C-alpha positions in Angstrom: 81.9 27.4 -74.9 78.3 27.4 -75.3 77.0 30.5 -77.5 73.4 30.8 -77.0 72.9 34.0 -79.1 71.0 33.6 -82.1 73.7 33.9 -85.2 77.1 33.4 -83.3 79.1 30.2 -84.9 79.1 27.5 -83.6 82.0 26.7 -81.8 81.8 30.2 -81.3 84.4 32.6 -82.4 85.2 30.1 -85.6 86.0 31.9 -89.1 84.3 29.2 -90.6 82.5 27.0 -88.4 79.7 24.7 -90.4 76.8 25.3 -87.8 75.5 28.4 -86.8 73.4 29.1 -82.9 69.7 28.6 -83.2 68.7 28.6 -79.4 65.8 28.2 -79.0 62.7 26.9 -81.5 60.9 30.1 -81.4 64.4 31.6 -82.9 64.3 28.1 -85.1 60.9 29.1 -86.6 61.8 33.0 -87.0 64.6 31.5 -88.8 62.8 29.5 -91.4 59.6 32.4 -92.0 62.1 34.6 -92.7 61.8 37.2 -89.3 64.3 40.1 -90.2 65.4 39.8 -86.5 66.6 36.7 -87.2 68.1 36.5 -90.6 70.3 40.1 -89.8 71.6 38.6 -86.8 73.1 35.5 -88.8 77.0 35.7 -89.5 77.3 32.1 -90.4 75.7 29.0 -91.6 75.7 25.6 -92.8 77.7 26.1 -96.4 75.5 24.7 -98.3 72.3 26.5 -97.1 73.8 29.6 -96.1 76.7 31.2 -98.2 79.3 31.9 -96.6 80.2 35.8 -95.8 83.5 35.5 -97.5 81.3 33.9 -100.4 79.4 36.3 -100.8 82.5 39.1 -100.5 84.5 37.6 -103.4 80.4 37.3 -106.1 80.3 41.0 -104.7 83.9 41.5 -105.9 83.7 40.0 -109.1 80.2 41.4 -110.3 80.9 44.8 -109.4 83.6 43.9 -111.9 82.5 41.7 -114.4 78.4 41.5 -114.4 76.3 43.1 -116.7 73.0 45.0 -116.4 70.6 43.4 -113.5 73.3 40.2 -113.6 74.3 38.5 -110.5 76.8 35.4 -109.7 77.8 32.5 -107.6 81.2 31.0 -107.8 81.6 27.4 -108.6 84.9 25.4 -108.0 85.7 24.4 -112.2 84.1 24.9 -115.3 82.7 21.5 -115.6 80.6 22.2 -112.4 79.7 25.6 -113.9 78.4 23.9 -116.8 76.0 21.8 -114.8 74.9 24.5 -113.1 74.2 26.4 -116.8 72.3 23.5 -117.9 70.4 23.0 -114.2 69.3 26.9 -115.1 68.0 26.2 -118.4 66.5 23.0 -118.3 64.2 25.0 -114.8 63.9 28.1 -117.0 62.0 25.9 -120.3 59.6 24.7 -117.7 58.5 28.1 -115.8 55.0 29.5 -116.7 54.7 32.4 -118.5 58.1 32.2 -119.8 58.1 34.9 -122.1 57.8 37.2 -119.8 60.6 36.5 -118.1 63.6 38.2 -118.6 66.6 36.5 -120.7 67.9 33.2 -119.5 71.1 33.7 -120.9 73.8 32.4 -118.5 77.6 33.4 -118.5 80.4 32.0 -117.6 83.9 33.6 -116.5 86.8 31.9 -115.6 89.7 32.2 -113.2 92.7 31.0 -112.3 95.1 32.5 -109.3 99.1 32.2 -110.0 101.1 29.3 -109.3 103.7 29.5 -107.1 107.3 30.7 -108.5 109.6 29.7 -105.8 109.6 27.2 -103.0 108.9 29.1 -100.3 106.0 30.1 -102.2 104.9 26.4 -102.2 104.2 26.7 -99.1 101.3 29.4 -98.8 100.6 29.9 -102.6 98.9 26.8 -105.3 97.1 27.9 -108.0 93.0 27.1 -107.8 90.8 27.7 -110.6 87.2 28.7 -110.2 84.0 29.8 -112.5 81.8 32.4 -112.1 78.3 31.6 -113.4 76.0 34.8 -114.1 72.5 35.2 -114.7 70.0 37.6 -114.6 69.1 38.2 -111.1 65.8 37.0 -111.3 67.3 33.1 -111.4 70.0 33.5 -108.8 67.5 31.0 -106.5 68.0 28.5 -109.2 72.0 29.0 -109.1 71.2 28.7 -105.4 69.2 25.4 -105.5 72.1 24.1 -107.9 74.3 24.7 -105.0 73.0 23.3 -102.1 71.3 20.2 -103.8 75.1 19.5 -104.9 77.4 20.5 -102.9 79.3 21.3 -105.9 81.0 24.2 -103.8 83.9 26.8 -103.1 84.7 26.5 -99.2 84.8 30.0 -97.7 88.7 29.0 -97.0 89.0 28.6 -100.7 87.2 31.9 -101.3 88.7 34.2 -98.8 92.3 32.7 -101.3 91.2 33.8 -103.6 89.4 37.2 -103.0 93.4 37.9 -101.1 94.8 37.3 -104.1 93.1 39.5 -106.3 93.5 42.2 -104.0 96.9 41.6 -103.9 97.2 41.5 -107.8 95.3 45.1 -107.8 97.7 46.6 -105.5 100.1 45.8 -106.8 99.2 47.0 -110.1 98.0 50.1 -108.2 101.7 50.8 -107.3 103.4 49.5 -110.0 102.2 52.6 -111.7 103.3 55.3 -109.1 107.1 56.2 -109.9 107.5 56.6 -106.8 108.5 55.1 -103.2 105.5 57.3 -101.6 103.4 59.6 -102.9 100.6 61.5 -101.3 97.6 62.9 -103.5 95.0 65.6 -102.6 96.4 65.6 -98.8 95.8 61.6 -98.7 98.9 59.3 -98.7 98.6 56.3 -101.9 99.6 53.0 -100.7 102.9 51.7 -101.9 105.1 48.7 -103.1 105.9 48.4 -99.1 102.4 48.6 -98.4 101.7 45.4 -100.9 104.5 43.8 -99.3 103.8 44.4 -95.6 99.7 43.5 -96.8 101.4 40.0 -98.5 103.6 39.3 -95.1 100.4 39.6 -92.4 98.0 38.0 -94.5 100.5 34.6 -94.9 101.1 35.6 -90.8 98.1 35.4 -89.5 96.0 33.9 -92.4 98.1 30.7 -92.9 100.0 30.8 -90.0 103.2 28.9 -89.9 101.6 25.7 -89.6 99.6 25.2 -92.3 102.0 24.2 -95.1 100.2 23.9 -98.4 103.2 21.8 -99.6 101.8 19.2 -97.4 98.2 19.1 -98.4 98.3 16.2 -101.5 100.0 14.0 -98.7 97.5 15.3 -95.9 94.2 14.0 -98.7 96.6 10.7 -99.5 96.4 10.0 -95.5 92.9 10.9 -95.5 91.9 8.5 -97.8 93.5 5.9 -96.8 92.2 6.7 -93.0 88.9 5.9 -95.8 90.1 2.7 -96.9 91.3 1.4 -94.1 87.9 1.4 -92.2 85.0 1.5 -94.2 85.5 -2.2 -94.6 85.6 -4.2 -91.2 88.7 -7.2 -92.1 87.6 -10.5 -90.0 89.9 -11.6 -87.5 91.7 -14.9 -88.0 89.7 -16.2 -85.2 86.4 -15.3 -87.3 87.3 -16.5 -90.5 88.7 -19.9 -88.8 84.9 -20.2 -87.1 83.6 -19.1 -90.3 85.2 -21.6 -92.8 84.2 -24.5 -89.9 80.5 -23.7 -90.1 80.0 -22.6 -94.0 81.0 -23.9 -96.9 81.0 -21.1 -99.5 80.8 -21.0 -103.2 82.0 -18.0 -105.6 79.6 -16.6 -108.4 81.1 -14.2 -111.6 81.0 -10.4 -111.5 81.0 -9.5 -115.0 82.5 -6.2 -115.5 80.7 -3.2 -117.8 83.3 -2.0 -120.5 81.2 0.2 -122.3 82.8 3.3 -122.9 81.8 7.0 -122.1 83.1 10.3 -124.3 83.7 13.5 -122.5 85.0 16.7 -124.0 87.4 19.1 -122.2 87.6 22.3 -122.3 91.1 24.1 -122.0 91.6 27.7 -120.7 94.3 30.1 -122.2 95.7 32.5 -119.3 95.5 36.0 -119.9 98.6 37.8 -117.3 97.6 36.6 -113.3 94.3 35.5 -113.5 93.1 33.1 -116.1 89.6 34.4 -118.0 87.6 33.5 -120.6 83.4 34.1 -121.0 81.1 31.7 -122.3 77.5 32.4 -122.8 74.8 30.6 -124.4 70.9 31.4 -124.2 69.1 27.8 -122.9 65.5 29.3 -124.8 65.8 25.7 -126.5 66.3 23.3 -123.5 64.1 20.3 -123.4 61.4 21.1 -121.9 59.7 17.7 -121.1 61.2 17.8 -117.4 59.8 14.6 -114.9 58.0 15.1 -111.9 57.6 12.7 -109.3 55.4 10.1 -110.2 53.8 7.1 -108.6 52.7 5.2 -110.7 54.2 1.5 -111.5 53.8 1.4 -115.1 57.1 1.3 -116.6 58.5 3.7 -118.7 61.3 1.7 -119.9 61.9 -1.0 -122.9 62.6 -4.2 -121.5 66.3 -5.4 -121.0 67.8 -8.7 -120.2 68.7 -9.1 -116.9 71.4 -10.7 -116.0 70.6 -13.0 -112.6 72.6 -14.9 -110.4 73.3 -18.5 -111.2 75.1 -19.8 -108.3 72.5 -17.8 -105.3 73.7 -17.5 -101.9 72.9 -17.0 -98.2 73.2 -13.2 -98.1 75.5 -13.6 -94.7 78.1 -16.0 -96.9 78.5 -14.0 -99.4 78.6 -10.5 -97.5 81.7 -12.6 -95.4 82.9 -14.0 -98.7 83.2 -10.6 -100.7 84.4 -8.9 -97.1 87.6 -11.0 -96.8 88.6 -10.2 -100.9 87.7 -6.7 -100.3 91.4 -4.6 -100.8 90.3 -1.0 -101.1 93.2 0.8 -102.9 93.2 4.7 -101.0 94.6 5.9 -104.5 91.9 4.1 -107.0 89.2 3.6 -104.4 89.0 6.9 -102.5 87.5 9.5 -104.3 87.4 13.1 -101.9 84.4 15.7 -102.7 83.7 19.3 -101.6 80.7 18.3 -99.3 79.4 14.9 -98.7 76.1 15.6 -100.8 78.6 16.4 -104.1 79.8 13.0 -102.9 76.1 11.3 -103.6 76.0 14.1 -106.7 78.4 12.7 -108.6 77.5 8.7 -107.8 74.0 10.4 -109.2 75.8 11.1 -112.4 78.1 8.4 -112.6 74.4 6.5 -113.2 72.9 8.7 -115.3 75.9 8.1 -117.5 76.0 4.8 -117.6 72.1 4.4 -118.6 72.6 7.2 -121.1 74.5 4.2 -122.8 71.3 2.3 -123.1 69.2 5.2 -124.5 71.5 6.2 -127.1 71.9 2.3 -127.9 68.2 3.0 -128.2 66.0 5.2 -131.3 66.4 8.3 -128.9 67.0 10.8 -131.9 63.0 10.1 -133.0 60.3 10.5 -130.3 60.1 9.1 -126.6 57.3 8.1 -125.0 57.1 9.9 -121.4 54.8 8.5 -118.9 51.9 10.1 -119.7 51.8 7.7 -122.7 52.3 11.0 -125.1 55.9 11.3 -126.8 58.3 15.0 -126.6 60.9 15.8 -128.8 64.6 15.1 -127.6 65.9 18.5 -128.6 68.5 18.2 -126.5 69.7 14.7 -127.0 73.0 15.3 -125.1 71.2 15.9 -121.7 71.7 13.2 -119.2 68.9 12.9 -116.9 66.0 15.4 -116.0 63.2 12.1 -116.7 62.1 9.6 -119.3 63.7 8.2 -120.9 66.1 7.4 -118.2 65.4 4.7 -115.7 63.9 5.9 -112.4 66.1 5.7 -109.3 64.6 4.5 -106.1 64.7 6.3 -102.5 64.7 3.3 -99.8 63.8 5.5 -96.4 63.4 8.9 -95.3 66.3 10.6 -96.2 68.3 13.8 -95.4 66.1 16.8 -97.7 68.5 17.4 -100.1 69.3 13.7 -101.3 66.1 13.1 -102.5 66.2 16.6 -104.1 68.9 15.3 -106.2 66.9 12.3 -106.9 64.0 14.5 -107.9 64.9 17.3 -109.6 67.9 15.7 -112.0 66.1 13.1 -112.9 62.8 11.2 -111.5 62.3 8.6 -108.9 60.7 6.7 -106.4 60.3 7.9 -103.2 60.0 5.3 -100.9 59.9 6.9 -97.7 58.9 4.3 -94.8 62.1 2.2 -95.3 60.8 -0.5 -93.5 59.6 -4.2 -94.3 56.4 -2.2 -95.9 58.9 -0.4 -98.1 60.7 -3.4 -99.6 57.0 -4.9 -100.6 56.7 -1.8 -102.5 59.8 -2.2 -103.8 59.2 -5.7 -104.4 55.9 -4.4 -106.3 57.3 -1.8 -108.8 60.5 -5.0 -110.0 58.0 -7.3 -110.6 56.0 -5.2 -113.1 58.4 -5.6 -115.1 60.0 -2.1 -114.8 63.8 -1.4 -114.4 65.2 1.2 -112.0 68.8 2.1 -112.5 69.6 2.2 -108.6 68.4 2.6 -105.2 69.8 5.0 -102.9 69.7 4.0 -98.7 70.9 5.8 -96.0 72.4 3.8 -93.2 70.9 4.2 -91.0 68.4 7.2 -92.0 68.5 11.3 -90.6 66.3 11.8 -88.6 64.6 8.7 -87.9 67.6 5.9 -87.2 65.7 3.3 -89.5 67.8 0.3 -90.9 67.0 -1.3 -94.0 67.9 -4.9 -94.9 71.0 -4.2 -97.0 71.2 -7.9 -97.3 67.9 -8.3 -98.9 69.0 -5.4 -101.1 71.6 -6.8 -102.2 70.0 -10.2 -103.4 67.5 -8.2 -105.6 69.9 -5.9 -106.9 71.8 -9.1 -108.1 68.6 -10.5 -109.2 67.2 -7.3 -111.0 70.4 -5.9 -111.9 70.0 -2.3 -110.3 73.0 -0.8 -108.0 73.2 0.5 -104.5 74.3 3.8 -103.3 74.5 3.2 -99.5 75.4 7.0 -97.3 76.7 5.5 -94.1 77.6 9.0 -92.6 74.8 8.4 -89.0 76.3 5.0 -89.0 80.0 5.8 -89.8 82.9 4.1 -90.8 83.9 2.8 -87.5 80.1 1.6 -86.6 78.9 0.3 -89.9 80.7 -2.5 -92.5 78.6 -1.8 -95.7 80.5 -1.6 -98.6 80.1 -5.6 -99.0 76.6 -4.6 -99.8 76.8 -1.5 -102.2 78.3 -0.8 -105.2 79.1 2.6 -103.9 79.8 3.8 -100.4 79.3 8.0 -99.9 80.0 9.6 -96.7 80.0 13.3 -95.2 83.6 14.2 -93.8 82.1 17.0 -92.2 80.7 14.4 -89.7 82.5 13.1 -87.1 85.1 12.2 -89.2 86.1 15.4 -89.0 83.9 16.5 -86.2 85.9 19.7 -85.1 83.0 21.1 -87.0 85.1 23.9 -89.1 85.8 22.4 -92.4 83.2 20.3 -94.6 84.0 17.5 -97.5 82.9 14.4 -98.7 83.8 11.1 -99.9 82.8 8.2 -102.7 84.2 4.6 -102.4 84.1 1.9 -105.0 83.2 -1.7 -104.3 86.2 -3.3 -106.2 84.2 -6.3 -106.5 80.8 -4.3 -107.8 79.6 -4.8 -111.7 80.0 -0.9 -111.3 83.3 -1.0 -110.6 84.6 -0.8 -114.4 82.6 1.6 -116.0 83.1 4.1 -112.0 86.7 3.9 -112.8 86.4 4.8 -116.5 83.8 7.5 -115.7 85.5 9.3 -112.9 89.3 8.4 -113.6 89.8 7.7 -117.8 86.7 9.8 -118.8 88.1 12.9 -115.9 84.9 13.6 -114.8 86.1 13.3 -111.4 87.7 16.4 -110.1 89.6 16.7 -106.9 87.8 20.3 -106.0 88.6 19.9 -102.4 90.6 22.9 -101.8 94.4 22.3 -100.1 93.4 23.9 -96.7 90.5 22.3 -96.5 92.0 19.5 -96.7 95.0 19.7 -94.2 92.5 20.7 -91.6 90.9 17.4 -92.2 93.4 15.4 -92.2 94.3 17.3 -88.6 91.0 17.2 -87.3 90.4 13.5 -88.3 93.9 11.7 -86.3 91.6 10.3 -83.6 88.4 9.5 -85.5 88.0 6.3 -84.4 89.1 6.9 -80.8 86.6 9.8 -80.7 83.3 7.6 -82.4 84.0 4.6 -79.7 83.4 7.5 -76.9 80.5 9.2 -78.6 79.0 5.8 -78.6 79.6 4.8 -74.9 78.3 8.3 -74.5 75.3 8.2 -76.2 74.6 4.9 -74.8 75.1 5.9 -70.9 72.6 8.9 -72.0 69.8 6.7 -73.0 70.2 4.4 -70.3 70.4 6.2 -67.8 67.9 9.6 -68.5 65.4 9.5 -71.6 64.9 5.5 -72.0 62.8 5.6 -68.2 61.2 9.1 -69.7 59.6 6.7 -72.9 55.9 6.7 -72.4 56.1 9.5 -69.7 57.3 12.8 -71.5 58.9 10.9 -74.5 56.6 9.6 -77.3 59.3 7.7 -78.6 63.2 7.1 -79.2 64.8 6.8 -82.4 68.2 5.2 -82.4 69.0 2.3 -84.5 69.0 -0.2 -81.3 65.4 1.4 -80.2 63.9 2.7 -83.1 62.3 -0.9 -83.7 62.8 -4.7 -83.8 63.6 -5.1 -87.5 66.1 -2.0 -87.6 67.7 -3.6 -84.7 68.2 -6.7 -86.1 68.9 -5.3 -89.7 71.2 -3.0 -87.9 73.3 -5.5 -86.1 74.0 -7.7 -89.5 76.0 -4.3 -90.7 77.7 -3.7 -87.6 81.1 -3.8 -87.0 82.0 -6.9 -85.3 85.3 -5.5 -83.3 84.7 -1.6 -82.4 81.1 -0.9 -83.9 78.1 0.6 -81.5 74.7 2.2 -82.6 76.2 5.7 -83.3 76.0 9.3 -81.6 72.3 10.3 -83.3 69.1 10.0 -81.7 65.3 11.8 -82.7 62.8 12.0 -79.4 59.2 12.8 -80.2 57.3 13.9 -77.3 53.1 13.6 -77.1 52.7 18.0 -76.3 55.0 20.2 -78.7 54.8 22.6 -76.1 56.2 20.3 -73.8 59.0 19.6 -76.8 59.7 23.2 -77.1 60.1 23.6 -73.2 62.5 20.6 -72.9 64.0 22.4 -76.3 64.9 26.0 -75.1 66.2 24.2 -71.7 68.5 21.9 -72.7 72.1 23.9 -72.0 73.5 22.9 -75.1 74.8 24.0 -78.3 71.9 24.2 -81.2 71.7 24.7 -84.3 72.4 22.3 -87.6 74.8 19.9 -88.4 75.8 16.0 -86.8 78.5 14.3 -85.6 80.2 17.2 -83.7 82.8 16.8 -80.6 80.2 18.8 -78.7 76.7 17.8 -78.4 74.3 19.4 -81.0 70.6 19.6 -80.8 67.6 21.1 -82.8 63.9 21.0 -83.6 65.0 18.7 -87.0 61.9 18.9 -88.6 61.0 22.4 -88.0 64.9 23.5 -89.4 64.6 20.8 -92.5 61.1 20.3 -93.5 59.1 23.7 -92.1 57.0 24.3 -95.2 56.0 20.7 -95.5 55.6 19.9 -91.7 51.6 17.8 -92.9 53.6 16.0 -95.8 56.5 14.3 -93.8 54.2 13.2 -91.1 53.0 10.8 -93.6 56.5 8.9 -92.8 56.5 9.3 -89.1 58.3 12.7 -88.9 56.8 14.4 -86.3 56.7 18.7 -86.1 57.8 17.8 -82.4 60.5 16.0 -83.3 64.3 16.7 -81.5 66.9 15.6 -83.0 70.4 15.2 -80.9 73.9 14.8 -82.0 75.8 13.1 -79.2 78.9 14.9 -78.2 82.8 13.5 -76.3 81.3 16.0 -72.9 82.0 13.6 -68.9 79.2 11.4 -69.3 77.0 12.4 -65.8 77.3 15.8 -67.2 75.5 15.1 -70.4 72.8 13.6 -68.2 72.7 16.3 -65.7 71.8 18.8 -68.9 68.9 16.4 -70.1 67.6 16.1 -66.7 67.9 19.6 -66.0 65.5 20.0 -69.5 63.4 16.9 -68.6 62.4 18.9 -65.4 61.2 22.0 -66.5 59.4 20.7 -69.5 57.5 18.6 -66.7 56.7 21.4 -64.8 53.2 22.3 -65.5 
């Protein structure tokens, strides 16, 4: 069913949908401009951008109970996440102008936990969960929202509903227990009794969870999800391919030395106080470091040089990757990590790398003064603050990415943005490296969103081995079934919300460590031994994700076929006429196709289900989009075809800037689904016909 009503969930009538209907170009513009009619109609949205009504309700209830004067709050999935949010607020407030005239930047953290199940029966529908509530003055709520959006360390709508229900039941139980009789009437109104509470509880369990959603299977569901990812994140060559390779190549091995530096972590225990665990913490952040790095383009190094380890026996990229691929064994329990969103996995990868760099920083004369980008010095009033600019190494964003990846790199540290993501960007990268500057890591999408460009991962791996930086690949758009990027990466991140789930009703992410990478030892120590990784994927979301992903391989193959058919039969013939350019890994450019083919899986791999179109005339782009009889809204990788005017939706306030990287304001992005091929062709041909009418 396709909804055409502004603000309806996509899919329709889905309480936990991760997309929302913006059926026309004008509605999308209205949403971005804050049009009151459009905003009021929004019933849901993508969870990191639009705070779900259940999360809002939970925050309202907690604000009413615990907020001080002029305070507001936002909920996060753990105390550690809340502390990171508090740190972010402090850093950003310290950089504001006219700070003396602003309200107090005090941040309070309230911890809550629901009861553990007490019986075997309760295990099926009860689970202890802990959340942390961050309170700030209302003037700083936008900073809480920024942290929520950029980091993806969020609570899901299902978790919010569960906590609301538990809080509701506890409060009603307290009221009813204080009443001595089974039923009573006060002022002509009947009060709720113990029996009412029991009935409410039974109705909630029956209608909310259902008999087929058993919480006791959640841990097993997570194991199954990890195994599915581990089985597809690296493609094992067939015996025939191995024999062919062995007959044509003479392979050497090189030694990967593991880092064994240690990083300390402190954990805060919370005492149990009745049903809910409660603890508050206040911190006045007036002394937060004020030197927050902006985005700088100069190549001059701000990092003192250290010895660079080079590969003594350098292999050609293809042979090295094949050799690495054969020996890669992914342990689902030790190497695959699940998150409440894809962005949370990218944020964690970035945090991991910054913590690795902190070992270098702490070895330096960090406690005195540190040069910054301008050549001056700044006091380090908070030596435990990790990231947020010098003296930490810069990262590199290679290619034009999804907006929040770049926000993480810019707002939590500093970065070089090589937005073209092609051979010219490679030349820029080499210039930076050859200047003597050491970079910490390179982040890249495979391929990029929305221009479907593919960088040369083999060449980047060569540079990483020579110059000592790390590579983080976001393979969301390509997908586990289509591309094999782990041999070239230290870390592979993915949004499981997309094609892995497909049903557009759950948000989650994953991070996979390359066990052959030099980063692996430190990553294991940081995430597992130091307990910096927390499993914040709510059990209900895991159950839905496991169920949704059982056929993700077959769905991916079907989407590949549908997309190729649609492009070949309808859209490619329009290129140079109505359509100015089609962006797709096999069509974007010969360079992109060559780079994609290097990592495309040999057995089931295709070019994916995402493409973008630009038009010669924006008016015709609008007509085309408005005439598409499809679901229209944010997200991608859904089982149904989904379209949006991407530049308008994601970059409305920076259209001139993104045009420098080839992202035109009239760009329409399409994520192809599982519909009948011929029906898809009919829908797109109809939109083309309407757009071509004068």
